[in-house]
PyMOL Python script that loads the backbone (N, CA, C, O; Angstrom):
from pymol import cmd

cmd.read_pdbstr("""\
ATOM      1  N   UNK A   1     159.082-146.648 135.763  1.00  0.00           N
ATOM      2  CA  UNK A   1     158.488-147.310 136.825  1.00  0.00           C
ATOM      3  C   UNK A   1     158.150-146.725 138.100  1.00  0.00           C
ATOM      4  O   UNK A   1     157.191-147.069 138.792  1.00  0.00           O
ATOM      5  N   UNK A   2     158.907-145.909 138.350  1.00  0.00           N
ATOM      6  CA  UNK A   2     158.626-145.125 140.018  1.00  0.00           C
ATOM      7  C   UNK A   2     157.479-144.513 140.033  1.00  0.00           C
ATOM      8  O   UNK A   2     156.876-144.577 141.104  1.00  0.00           O
ATOM      9  N   UNK A   3     156.909-143.851 139.052  1.00  0.00           N
ATOM     10  CA  UNK A   3     155.444-143.478 138.701  1.00  0.00           C
ATOM     11  C   UNK A   3     154.425-144.044 139.068  1.00  0.00           C
ATOM     12  O   UNK A   3     153.648-143.545 139.882  1.00  0.00           O
ATOM     13  N   UNK A   4     154.229-145.473 138.381  1.00  0.00           N
ATOM     14  CA  UNK A   4     153.486-146.633 138.487  1.00  0.00           C
ATOM     15  C   UNK A   4     153.645-147.446 139.643  1.00  0.00           C
ATOM     16  O   UNK A   4     152.751-148.224 139.977  1.00  0.00           O
ATOM     17  N   UNK A   5     154.777-147.325 140.328  1.00  0.00           N
ATOM     18  CA  UNK A   5     154.965-147.823 141.494  1.00  0.00           C
ATOM     19  C   UNK A   5     153.970-146.971 142.888  1.00  0.00           C
ATOM     20  O   UNK A   5     153.181-147.255 143.789  1.00  0.00           O
ATOM     21  N   UNK A   6     154.536-146.021 142.401  1.00  0.00           N
ATOM     22  CA  UNK A   6     153.527-144.582 143.365  1.00  0.00           C
ATOM     23  C   UNK A   6     152.023-144.805 143.200  1.00  0.00           C
ATOM     24  O   UNK A   6     151.301-144.733 144.194  1.00  0.00           O
ATOM     25  N   UNK A   7     151.583-145.038 142.152  1.00  0.00           N
ATOM     26  CA  UNK A   7     149.994-145.168 141.884  1.00  0.00           C
ATOM     27  C   UNK A   7     149.582-146.307 142.350  1.00  0.00           C
ATOM     28  O   UNK A   7     148.619-146.262 143.115  1.00  0.00           O
ATOM     29  N   UNK A   8     150.186-147.637 142.024  1.00  0.00           N
ATOM     30  CA  UNK A   8     150.265-148.665 142.411  1.00  0.00           C
ATOM     31  C   UNK A   8     149.914-148.639 144.132  1.00  0.00           C
ATOM     32  O   UNK A   8     149.013-149.243 144.715  1.00  0.00           O
ATOM     33  N   UNK A   9     150.916-147.759 144.680  1.00  0.00           N
ATOM     34  CA  UNK A   9     151.174-147.607 146.156  1.00  0.00           C
ATOM     35  C   UNK A   9     149.835-146.920 146.832  1.00  0.00           C
ATOM     36  O   UNK A   9     149.314-147.379 147.849  1.00  0.00           O
ATOM     37  N   UNK A  10     149.414-145.910 146.224  1.00  0.00           N
ATOM     38  CA  UNK A  10     148.438-145.146 146.486  1.00  0.00           C
ATOM     39  C   UNK A  10     147.212-145.802 146.104  1.00  0.00           C
ATOM     40  O   UNK A  10     146.243-145.336 146.704  1.00  0.00           O
ATOM     41  N   UNK A  11     146.986-146.580 145.433  1.00  0.00           N
ATOM     42  CA  UNK A  11     145.682-147.216 145.304  1.00  0.00           C
ATOM     43  C   UNK A  11     145.750-148.313 146.169  1.00  0.00           C
ATOM     44  O   UNK A  11     144.711-148.377 146.827  1.00  0.00           O
ATOM     45  N   UNK A  12     146.361-148.998 146.377  1.00  0.00           N
ATOM     46  CA  UNK A  12     146.775-150.118 147.721  1.00  0.00           C
ATOM     47  C   UNK A  12     146.026-149.585 148.855  1.00  0.00           C
ATOM     48  O   UNK A  12     145.138-150.209 149.436  1.00  0.00           O
ATOM     49  N   UNK A  13     146.521-148.104 149.223  1.00  0.00           N
ATOM     50  CA  UNK A  13     146.314-147.475 150.464  1.00  0.00           C
ATOM     51  C   UNK A  13     144.668-147.213 150.194  1.00  0.00           C
ATOM     52  O   UNK A  13     143.914-147.749 151.006  1.00  0.00           O
ATOM     53  N   UNK A  14     144.120-146.498 149.206  1.00  0.00           N
ATOM     54  CA  UNK A  14     142.956-146.591 149.250  1.00  0.00           C
ATOM     55  C   UNK A  14     142.072-147.664 149.433  1.00  0.00           C
ATOM     56  O   UNK A  14     140.993-147.570 150.019  1.00  0.00           O
ATOM     57  N   UNK A  15     142.652-148.957 148.799  1.00  0.00           N
ATOM     58  CA  UNK A  15     141.983-149.719 149.031  1.00  0.00           C
ATOM     59  C   UNK A  15     141.560-150.272 150.358  1.00  0.00           C
ATOM     60  O   UNK A  15     140.461-150.578 150.820  1.00  0.00           O
ATOM     61  N   UNK A  16     143.154-150.313 150.964  1.00  0.00           N
ATOM     62  CA  UNK A  16     143.115-150.783 152.352  1.00  0.00           C
ATOM     63  C   UNK A  16     142.245-150.229 153.405  1.00  0.00           C
ATOM     64  O   UNK A  16     141.625-150.853 154.267  1.00  0.00           O
ATOM     65  N   UNK A  17     142.309-148.722 153.161  1.00  0.00           N
ATOM     66  CA  UNK A  17     141.137-147.762 154.068  1.00  0.00           C
ATOM     67  C   UNK A  17     139.739-148.029 153.646  1.00  0.00           C
ATOM     68  O   UNK A  17     138.789-147.660 154.336  1.00  0.00           O
ATOM     69  N   UNK A  18     139.612-148.605 152.628  1.00  0.00           N
ATOM     70  CA  UNK A  18     137.958-149.056 152.498  1.00  0.00           C
ATOM     71  C   UNK A  18     137.963-150.412 152.860  1.00  0.00           C
ATOM     72  O   UNK A  18     136.770-150.714 152.845  1.00  0.00           O
ATOM     73  N   UNK A  19     138.694-151.535 153.218  1.00  0.00           N
ATOM     74  CA  UNK A  19     138.665-152.585 153.895  1.00  0.00           C
ATOM     75  C   UNK A  19     138.549-152.084 155.498  1.00  0.00           C
ATOM     76  O   UNK A  19     137.843-152.744 156.261  1.00  0.00           O
ATOM     77  N   UNK A  20     139.065-151.230 155.845  1.00  0.00           N
ATOM     78  CA  UNK A  20     139.140-150.568 157.040  1.00  0.00           C
ATOM     79  C   UNK A  20     137.695-150.542 157.440  1.00  0.00           C
ATOM     80  O   UNK A  20     137.164-151.281 158.269  1.00  0.00           O
ATOM     81  N   UNK A  21     137.103-149.542 156.701  1.00  0.00           N
ATOM     82  CA  UNK A  21     136.036-148.747 156.893  1.00  0.00           C
ATOM     83  C   UNK A  21     134.673-150.228 156.706  1.00  0.00           C
ATOM     84  O   UNK A  21     133.534-150.103 157.158  1.00  0.00           O
ATOM     85  N   UNK A  22     135.095-151.330 156.066  1.00  0.00           N
ATOM     86  CA  UNK A  22     134.218-152.177 155.676  1.00  0.00           C
ATOM     87  C   UNK A  22     134.410-152.953 156.969  1.00  0.00           C
ATOM     88  O   UNK A  22     133.309-153.339 157.360  1.00  0.00           O
ATOM     89  N   UNK A  23     135.134-153.227 157.564  1.00  0.00           N
ATOM     90  CA  UNK A  23     135.421-154.157 158.784  1.00  0.00           C
ATOM     91  C   UNK A  23     134.926-153.956 160.161  1.00  0.00           C
ATOM     92  O   UNK A  23     134.344-154.724 160.927  1.00  0.00           O
ATOM     93  N   UNK A  24     135.485-152.148 160.338  1.00  0.00           N
ATOM     94  CA  UNK A  24     134.589-151.752 161.453  1.00  0.00           C
ATOM     95  C   UNK A  24     133.359-151.129 161.320  1.00  0.00           C
ATOM     96  O   UNK A  24     132.629-150.985 162.301  1.00  0.00           O
ATOM     97  N   UNK A  25     132.974-150.650 159.951  1.00  0.00           N
ATOM     98  CA  UNK A  25     131.796-149.938 160.313  1.00  0.00           C
ATOM     99  C   UNK A  25     130.920-150.548 159.305  1.00  0.00           C
ATOM    100  O   UNK A  25     129.881-149.902 159.169  1.00  0.00           O
ATOM    101  N   UNK A  26     131.023-151.792 158.406  1.00  0.00           N
ATOM    102  CA  UNK A  26     130.457-152.168 157.466  1.00  0.00           C
ATOM    103  C   UNK A  26     130.104-150.879 156.661  1.00  0.00           C
ATOM    104  O   UNK A  26     128.884-150.782 156.527  1.00  0.00           O
ATOM    105  N   UNK A  27     130.769-149.911 156.114  1.00  0.00           N
ATOM    106  CA  UNK A  27     130.721-148.778 155.522  1.00  0.00           C
ATOM    107  C   UNK A  27     131.626-149.107 154.002  1.00  0.00           C
ATOM    108  O   UNK A  27     132.855-149.128 154.083  1.00  0.00           O
ATOM    109  N   UNK A  28     131.149-149.285 153.036  1.00  0.00           N
ATOM    110  CA  UNK A  28     131.865-148.885 151.798  1.00  0.00           C
ATOM    111  C   UNK A  28     131.669-147.697 150.768  1.00  0.00           C
ATOM    112  O   UNK A  28     130.785-147.199 150.071  1.00  0.00           O
ATOM    113  N   UNK A  29     132.960-147.541 151.066  1.00  0.00           N
ATOM    114  CA  UNK A  29     133.167-145.893 150.691  1.00  0.00           C
ATOM    115  C   UNK A  29     133.127-146.050 149.161  1.00  0.00           C
ATOM    116  O   UNK A  29     132.366-145.309 148.539  1.00  0.00           O
ATOM    117  N   UNK A  30     133.898-146.972 148.481  1.00  0.00           N
ATOM    118  CA  UNK A  30     133.989-146.913 147.055  1.00  0.00           C
ATOM    119  C   UNK A  30     132.626-147.132 146.464  1.00  0.00           C
ATOM    120  O   UNK A  30     132.391-146.612 145.373  1.00  0.00           O
ATOM    121  N   UNK A  31     131.574-147.944 147.147  1.00  0.00           N
ATOM    122  CA  UNK A  31     130.093-148.327 146.709  1.00  0.00           C
ATOM    123  C   UNK A  31     129.283-147.322 146.741  1.00  0.00           C
ATOM    124  O   UNK A  31     128.327-147.159 145.982  1.00  0.00           O
ATOM    125  N   UNK A  32     129.774-146.297 147.995  1.00  0.00           N
ATOM    126  CA  UNK A  32     128.824-145.229 148.147  1.00  0.00           C
ATOM    127  C   UNK A  32     129.205-144.087 147.180  1.00  0.00           C
ATOM    128  O   UNK A  32     128.195-143.518 146.766  1.00  0.00           O
ATOM    129  N   UNK A  33     130.298-143.609 146.722  1.00  0.00           N
ATOM    130  CA  UNK A  33     130.851-142.867 145.848  1.00  0.00           C
ATOM    131  C   UNK A  33     130.028-142.897 144.785  1.00  0.00           C
ATOM    132  O   UNK A  33     129.182-142.069 144.447  1.00  0.00           O
ATOM    133  N   UNK A  34     130.435-144.221 144.133  1.00  0.00           N
ATOM    134  CA  UNK A  34     130.240-144.663 142.986  1.00  0.00           C
ATOM    135  C   UNK A  34     129.257-145.108 142.461  1.00  0.00           C
ATOM    136  O   UNK A  34     129.130-145.354 141.261  1.00  0.00           O
ATOM    137  N   UNK A  35     128.281-145.289 143.507  1.00  0.00           N
ATOM    138  CA  UNK A  35     126.867-145.843 143.212  1.00  0.00           C
ATOM    139  C   UNK A  35     126.189-147.095 143.319  1.00  0.00           C
ATOM    140  O   UNK A  35     125.108-147.389 142.809  1.00  0.00           O
ATOM    141  N   UNK A  36     127.111-147.979 144.209  1.00  0.00           N
ATOM    142  CA  UNK A  36     126.795-149.285 144.760  1.00  0.00           C
ATOM    143  C   UNK A  36     128.092-150.469 144.724  1.00  0.00           C
ATOM    144  O   UNK A  36     129.250-150.121 144.491  1.00  0.00           O
ATOM    145  N   UNK A  37     127.876-151.269 144.872  1.00  0.00           N
ATOM    146  CA  UNK A  37     128.928-152.497 144.845  1.00  0.00           C
ATOM    147  C   UNK A  37     128.913-152.995 143.330  1.00  0.00           C
ATOM    148  O   UNK A  37     129.888-153.351 142.668  1.00  0.00           O
ATOM    149  N   UNK A  38     127.346-152.928 142.870  1.00  0.00           N
ATOM    150  CA  UNK A  38     127.280-153.641 141.503  1.00  0.00           C
ATOM    151  C   UNK A  38     127.385-152.579 140.160  1.00  0.00           C
ATOM    152  O   UNK A  38     127.294-152.909 138.978  1.00  0.00           O
ATOM    153  N   UNK A  39     127.626-151.069 140.761  1.00  0.00           N
ATOM    154  CA  UNK A  39     127.892-150.247 139.744  1.00  0.00           C
ATOM    155  C   UNK A  39     129.027-150.629 138.985  1.00  0.00           C
ATOM    156  O   UNK A  39     130.030-151.067 139.549  1.00  0.00           O
ATOM    157  N   UNK A  40     128.940-150.473 137.492  1.00  0.00           N
ATOM    158  CA  UNK A  40     130.216-150.711 136.710  1.00  0.00           C
ATOM    159  C   UNK A  40     131.244-149.951 137.024  1.00  0.00           C
ATOM    160  O   UNK A  40     132.283-150.409 136.547  1.00  0.00           O
ATOM    161  N   UNK A  41     131.407-148.872 137.694  1.00  0.00           N
ATOM    162  CA  UNK A  41     132.296-147.951 138.044  1.00  0.00           C
ATOM    163  C   UNK A  41     132.803-148.206 138.880  1.00  0.00           C
ATOM    164  O   UNK A  41     134.026-148.073 138.848  1.00  0.00           O
ATOM    165  N   UNK A  42     132.091-148.774 140.241  1.00  0.00           N
ATOM    166  CA  UNK A  42     132.657-149.421 141.380  1.00  0.00           C
ATOM    167  C   UNK A  42     133.652-150.682 140.998  1.00  0.00           C
ATOM    168  O   UNK A  42     134.820-150.795 141.368  1.00  0.00           O
ATOM    169  N   UNK A  43     132.892-151.628 140.146  1.00  0.00           N
ATOM    170  CA  UNK A  43     133.746-152.757 139.719  1.00  0.00           C
ATOM    171  C   UNK A  43     134.961-152.545 139.266  1.00  0.00           C
ATOM    172  O   UNK A  43     135.977-153.187 139.532  1.00  0.00           O
ATOM    173  N   UNK A  44     134.812-151.418 138.417  1.00  0.00           N
ATOM    174  CA  UNK A  44     136.131-150.844 137.519  1.00  0.00           C
ATOM    175  C   UNK A  44     137.109-150.572 138.369  1.00  0.00           C
ATOM    176  O   UNK A  44     138.271-150.711 137.989  1.00  0.00           O
ATOM    177  N   UNK A  45     136.776-150.065 139.887  1.00  0.00           N
ATOM    178  CA  UNK A  45     137.670-149.390 140.822  1.00  0.00           C
ATOM    179  C   UNK A  45     138.164-150.683 141.470  1.00  0.00           C
ATOM    180  O   UNK A  45     139.356-150.870 141.716  1.00  0.00           O
ATOM    181  N   UNK A  46     137.204-151.565 141.733  1.00  0.00           N
ATOM    182  CA  UNK A  46     137.890-153.028 142.378  1.00  0.00           C
ATOM    183  C   UNK A  46     138.547-153.777 141.935  1.00  0.00           C
ATOM    184  O   UNK A  46     139.299-154.483 142.607  1.00  0.00           O
ATOM    185  N   UNK A  47     138.413-153.844 140.339  1.00  0.00           N
ATOM    186  CA  UNK A  47     139.441-154.508 139.414  1.00  0.00           C
ATOM    187  C   UNK A  47     140.788-153.656 139.417  1.00  0.00           C
ATOM    188  O   UNK A  47     141.888-154.208 139.456  1.00  0.00           O
ATOM    189  N   UNK A  48     140.647-152.449 139.379  1.00  0.00           N
ATOM    190  CA  UNK A  48     142.193-151.997 139.470  1.00  0.00           C
ATOM    191  C   UNK A  48     142.924-151.834 140.716  1.00  0.00           C
ATOM    192  O   UNK A  48     144.130-151.885 140.958  1.00  0.00           O
ATOM    193  N   UNK A  49     142.129-151.672 141.287  1.00  0.00           N
ATOM    194  CA  UNK A  49     142.852-152.171 143.186  1.00  0.00           C
ATOM    195  C   UNK A  49     143.465-153.343 143.150  1.00  0.00           C
ATOM    196  O   UNK A  49     144.683-153.481 143.264  1.00  0.00           O
ATOM    197  N   UNK A  50     142.651-154.249 142.989  1.00  0.00           N
ATOM    198  CA  UNK A  50     143.071-155.904 142.861  1.00  0.00           C
ATOM    199  C   UNK A  50     144.499-156.065 141.680  1.00  0.00           C
ATOM    200  O   UNK A  50     145.463-156.803 141.886  1.00  0.00           O
ATOM    201  N   UNK A  51     144.350-155.348 140.687  1.00  0.00           N
ATOM    202  CA  UNK A  51     145.726-155.542 140.016  1.00  0.00           C
ATOM    203  C   UNK A  51     146.720-154.885 140.488  1.00  0.00           C
ATOM    204  O   UNK A  51     147.870-155.321 140.518  1.00  0.00           O
ATOM    205  N   UNK A  52     146.278-153.530 140.989  1.00  0.00           N
ATOM    206  CA  UNK A  52     147.511-152.761 141.883  1.00  0.00           C
ATOM    207  C   UNK A  52     148.302-153.811 142.861  1.00  0.00           C
ATOM    208  O   UNK A  52     149.527-153.881 142.962  1.00  0.00           O
ATOM    209  N   UNK A  53     147.194-154.739 143.668  1.00  0.00           N
ATOM    210  CA  UNK A  53     148.121-155.672 144.362  1.00  0.00           C
ATOM    211  C   UNK A  53     148.871-156.411 143.658  1.00  0.00           C
ATOM    212  O   UNK A  53     150.075-156.223 143.833  1.00  0.00           O
ATOM    213  N   UNK A  54     148.591-157.157 142.951  1.00  0.00           N
ATOM    214  CA  UNK A  54     148.965-158.013 142.122  1.00  0.00           C
ATOM    215  C   UNK A  54     150.251-157.516 141.674  1.00  0.00           C
ATOM    216  O   UNK A  54     151.213-158.269 141.821  1.00  0.00           O
ATOM    217  N   UNK A  55     150.422-156.425 141.175  1.00  0.00           N
ATOM    218  CA  UNK A  55     151.654-155.515 140.854  1.00  0.00           C
ATOM    219  C   UNK A  55     152.813-155.474 141.800  1.00  0.00           C
ATOM    220  O   UNK A  55     154.026-155.558 141.604  1.00  0.00           O
ATOM    221  N   UNK A  56     151.778-155.255 143.354  1.00  0.00           N
ATOM    222  CA  UNK A  56     152.732-154.926 144.299  1.00  0.00           C
ATOM    223  C   UNK A  56     153.662-156.246 144.569  1.00  0.00           C
ATOM    224  O   UNK A  56     154.776-155.952 145.001  1.00  0.00           O
ATOM    225  N   UNK A  57     153.468-157.349 144.434  1.00  0.00           N
ATOM    226  CA  UNK A  57     153.730-158.617 144.655  1.00  0.00           C
ATOM    227  C   UNK A  57     155.605-158.433 144.255  1.00  0.00           C
ATOM    228  O   UNK A  57     156.493-159.039 144.854  1.00  0.00           O
ATOM    229  N   UNK A  58     155.776-157.631 143.324  1.00  0.00           N
ATOM    230  CA  UNK A  58     157.145-157.480 142.718  1.00  0.00           C
ATOM    231  C   UNK A  58     158.296-157.116 143.971  1.00  0.00           C
ATOM    232  O   UNK A  58     159.486-157.430 143.934  1.00  0.00           O
ATOM    233  N   UNK A  59     157.644-156.413 145.013  1.00  0.00           N
ATOM    234  CA  UNK A  59     158.267-155.614 145.944  1.00  0.00           C
ATOM    235  C   UNK A  59     158.664-156.674 146.725  1.00  0.00           C
ATOM    236  O   UNK A  59     159.747-156.528 147.291  1.00  0.00           O
ATOM    237  N   UNK A  60     158.015-157.797 146.919  1.00  0.00           N
ATOM    238  CA  UNK A  60     158.692-158.933 147.801  1.00  0.00           C
ATOM    239  C   UNK A  60     160.208-158.896 147.998  1.00  0.00           C
ATOM    240  O   UNK A  60     160.881-158.446 148.925  1.00  0.00           O
ATOM    241  N   UNK A  61     160.513-159.437 146.975  1.00  0.00           N
ATOM    242  CA  UNK A  61     162.190-159.749 146.615  1.00  0.00           C
ATOM    243  C   UNK A  61     163.056-158.148 147.010  1.00  0.00           C
ATOM    244  O   UNK A  61     164.060-158.036 147.713  1.00  0.00           O
ATOM    245  N   UNK A  62     162.605-157.492 146.594  1.00  0.00           N
ATOM    246  CA  UNK A  62     163.378-155.956 146.946  1.00  0.00           C
ATOM    247  C   UNK A  62     163.299-155.787 148.555  1.00  0.00           C
ATOM    248  O   UNK A  62     164.262-155.289 149.139  1.00  0.00           O
ATOM    249  N   UNK A  63     162.016-156.251 149.351  1.00  0.00           N
ATOM    250  CA  UNK A  63     162.236-156.080 150.565  1.00  0.00           C
ATOM    251  C   UNK A  63     162.882-156.984 151.014  1.00  0.00           C
ATOM    252  O   UNK A  63     163.406-156.613 152.064  1.00  0.00           O
ATOM    253  N   UNK A  64     163.183-158.235 150.709  1.00  0.00           N
ATOM    254  CA  UNK A  64     164.020-159.261 151.429  1.00  0.00           C
ATOM    255  C   UNK A  64     165.248-158.866 151.112  1.00  0.00           C
ATOM    256  O   UNK A  64     166.089-158.851 152.011  1.00  0.00           O
ATOM    257  N   UNK A  65     165.555-158.526 149.982  1.00  0.00           N
ATOM    258  CA  UNK A  65     167.065-158.052 149.733  1.00  0.00           C
ATOM    259  C   UNK A  65     167.516-156.503 150.387  1.00  0.00           C
ATOM    260  O   UNK A  65     168.663-156.067 150.287  1.00  0.00           O
ATOM    261  N   UNK A  66     166.967-156.144 150.721  1.00  0.00           N
ATOM    262  CA  UNK A  66     167.113-154.936 151.616  1.00  0.00           C
ATOM    263  C   UNK A  66     167.438-155.220 152.983  1.00  0.00           C
ATOM    264  O   UNK A  66     168.279-154.560 153.594  1.00  0.00           O
ATOM    265  N   UNK A  67     166.722-156.302 153.554  1.00  0.00           N
ATOM    266  CA  UNK A  67     167.122-156.676 154.847  1.00  0.00           C
ATOM    267  C   UNK A  67     168.531-157.676 154.867  1.00  0.00           C
ATOM    268  O   UNK A  67     169.125-157.975 155.902  1.00  0.00           O
ATOM    269  N   UNK A  68     168.827-158.011 153.824  1.00  0.00           N
ATOM    270  CA  UNK A  68     169.760-158.932 153.794  1.00  0.00           C
ATOM    271  C   UNK A  68     170.985-157.937 153.847  1.00  0.00           C
ATOM    272  O   UNK A  68     171.937-158.270 154.552  1.00  0.00           O
ATOM    273  N   UNK A  69     171.046-156.515 153.027  1.00  0.00           N
ATOM    274  CA  UNK A  69     171.922-155.385 152.686  1.00  0.00           C
ATOM    275  C   UNK A  69     172.432-155.175 154.106  1.00  0.00           C
ATOM    276  O   UNK A  69     173.628-155.055 154.375  1.00  0.00           O
ATOM    277  N   UNK A  70     171.283-155.133 155.141  1.00  0.00           N
ATOM    278  CA  UNK A  70     171.478-154.177 156.160  1.00  0.00           C
ATOM    279  C   UNK A  70     172.370-155.022 157.113  1.00  0.00           C
ATOM    280  O   UNK A  70     173.216-154.545 157.869  1.00  0.00           O
ATOM    281  N   UNK A  71     172.089-156.258 156.986  1.00  0.00           N
ATOM    282  CA  UNK A  71     173.065-157.200 158.368  1.00  0.00           C
ATOM    283  C   UNK A  71     174.384-157.148 157.897  1.00  0.00           C
ATOM    284  O   UNK A  71     175.292-157.664 158.547  1.00  0.00           O
TER     285      UNK A  71
END
""", "prot")
cmd.dss("prot")
cmd.show_as("cartoon", "prot")
cmd.util.cbc("prot")
cmd.orient("prot")
């Protein structure tokens, strides 16, 4: 699972940086690289990043448990 966690985190960081570029400069890096927002490859990347975000929800209990152990 550690490998899957690392992949999900990496893709979430890429997705977050893409949103940062969209928010600051109205520049969609994923769309630019893969042929526009409606290109099938861009849509696949968007879906994969979204699935990684859903997968990352499993980390919330781990974060809250770590905080309790430190106290």
